[in-house]
N, C-alpha and C positions, 0 to 999 in steps of 0.2 A: 505494499498499500504505500503511496507518493505522500509527499508532506503537505495536509490539510491546511490549508487559508484560515485565518481567524476568523474570519466575517462568512465563512462556508457554513454546513448545518451539519453538527456535529456528528461525528461518525459512530456515536451508542445510539441514535436513532429518537434522540429524545425531543428533536423539533427545532432546539434553540442553536445559536451559533456556537463553531466551538470554543469563540473565547470568553463566552458565557457560559458555559460549561466545563468541557473537563481540561479545558488548556490547564485549569489550574492544579489540577488532581495530576496532571501527567507531570508536567513538572516540578512538583513537590515529589513526587514518588525519582523523580530522577535523583534530587536534590539527596533524598533520601538512601537510593541505591549506591551512591558513590561517597557518604558518611560510612554508611555500613563495610564499604569495599576498604576503604582507610583505615577504617575502626580493624578491621579484619586482618587486615596483611598488616598492621600498626602492632597487633597482637601476637602473631606468629613471627614476626622481625624478635620482639618483646622475649620469646620462647625459646628462639636460635642462640639469641645473645646470652641468655640463661644459659644455655646446653653448653656452649664454646666455654661460659665460664666456671660450670662445673669440672671440666677438664682438667683447669689450671689452678685448681682447688690442691690444698696441699692434702695428698690420701696418705700420708705416714705415718697418721695417728687412726688408730680404727674404733672402732665401738667399747665400751672400755678401757679407754686406755690401752690399746695393742699396739704394738707398734711393727710398721709392714718392714718383711724380711726382705730387702733384694736378693742375697745369694738363697734365699732358700723359696721364696716366690711364693708369701705367706705373713700372716698376724703372726706374733709373737706379743705373751704377755709382757708387758714393758720392764716388769721388776726381775724378770728372768731376763742371762746374759748368756745368748748361744754362740760360742765359739766355736770356730770349727777349725 
């Protein structure tokens, strides 16, 4: 369907001119869609940044005060000293 003129009959069948009927609803809907898209994209970027930053956190200390052992590739109790 081509672009409808403001003074043409509205495509919804109301018998009113487009400018007095659906024009404002369609414009508002377009603005709402843009706001929604910007919001969703912003949330996705925030989640991506949070995910990237989580990889940069210090993972050497685990739950319960455990310490990551590079040699053994697992956590050890912090107070134990595992010498190999």
